[in-house]
C-alpha positions in Angstrom: -59.1 -85.7 -106.9 -60.2 -89.3 -107.7 -57.8 -91.8 -106.2 -60.3 -94.6 -106.9 -59.5 -94.2 -110.7 -55.9 -95.2 -110.3 -54.0 -98.3 -109.3 -50.6 -96.8 -109.4 -48.6 -93.5 -109.6 -45.4 -93.0 -111.5 -43.2 -90.3 -110.2 -40.2 -90.2 -112.5 -37.3 -88.3 -111.0 -39.6 -86.8 -108.3 -39.0 -83.4 -106.7 -40.9 -84.4 -103.6 -38.7 -83.0 -100.7 -39.4 -79.4 -101.7 -39.1 -77.9 -98.2 -35.7 -79.4 -97.4 -34.2 -78.7 -100.8 -35.5 -75.1 -101.2 -34.5 -74.2 -97.7 -30.8 -75.2 -98.2 -28.9 -72.4 -100.1 -25.8 -74.7 -100.4 -27.6 -77.0 -102.9 -26.9 -75.9 -106.5 -29.6 -73.8 -108.2 -31.6 -73.3 -104.9 -31.0 -69.5 -104.5 -31.8 -68.8 -108.2 -35.0 -70.8 -107.8 -36.2 -68.5 -105.0 -37.1 -65.8 -107.5 -39.6 -68.2 -109.1 -40.7 -70.3 -106.1 -40.1 -67.9 -103.2 -37.8 -68.4 -100.3 -39.2 -70.8 -97.8 -37.1 -69.2 -95.0 -39.7 -66.4 -95.2 -43.0 -67.4 -93.5 -45.4 -66.3 -96.3 -43.5 -68.5 -98.8 -43.1 -71.3 -96.3 -46.8 -71.6 -95.6 -47.7 -71.6 -99.3 -45.0 -74.1 -100.3 -46.1 -76.5 -97.4 -49.6 -76.5 -98.9 -48.4 -78.3 -102.0 -45.2 -80.0 -101.0 -45.7 -83.6 -102.0 -43.7 -85.2 -99.2 -45.4 -83.1 -96.6 -48.9 -83.8 -97.9 -48.9 -87.6 -98.0 -51.8 -88.6 -95.9 -53.4 -91.9 -94.8 -57.0 -92.2 -96.2 -59.4 -95.2 -96.5 -58.8 -97.1 -99.7 -61.5 -97.4 -102.3 -63.3 -100.7 -102.2 -62.6 -103.4 -103.4 -59.0 -102.9 -102.3 -55.9 -105.0 -102.5 -52.5 -103.8 -101.5 -50.0 -103.4 -104.3 -47.4 -106.1 -104.4 -44.6 -103.9 -105.7 -43.5 -100.3 -105.5 -41.1 -98.6 -107.9 -39.2 -95.4 -107.3 -37.4 -93.8 -110.1 -34.7 -91.2 -109.7 -31.8 -89.9 -111.8 -28.2 -89.9 -110.6 -27.1 -87.0 -112.8 -29.6 -84.5 -111.4 -27.8 -82.3 -108.8 -31.0 -81.0 -107.2 -33.1 -84.1 -107.5 -31.0 -86.5 -105.4 -31.7 -90.2 -104.6 -32.9 -89.2 -101.2 -36.0 -87.6 -102.7 -37.3 -90.8 -104.1 -36.3 -92.7 -100.9 -38.1 -90.2 -98.7 -41.3 -90.6 -100.6 -41.1 -94.4 -100.4 -40.3 -94.2 -96.7 -43.3 -92.0 -96.0 -45.7 -94.2 -98.0 -44.3 -97.4 -96.5 -44.7 -96.1 -92.9 -48.3 -95.1 -93.6 -49.1 -98.6 -94.9 -47.2 -100.5 -92.3 -48.5 -98.5 -89.3 -52.1 -98.8 -90.4 -52.2 -102.4 -91.7 -53.0 -105.4 -89.5 -50.5 -108.2 -90.2 
């Protein structure tokens, strides 16, 4: 991975909250997806899914130099997608925001 090559990331209608969504059988399509993804309520699938879950793998790392903080952030979501709800995009923004705010001297 080369984060120094990019100034932004576009996550259009992101499915970032994999663990919460895939663990909740009341969400439409979740149970049928277990055949393809595995059921995270079982440890072997839980551990594997945690290894690539976007929201659970956002980490603070030193920025490449020279570095300037981005002035804007955009989160795109889709209000017609029953399994990709607005909270997914908001969760990703929240996690990224907290990493920046907690580790930035104002």
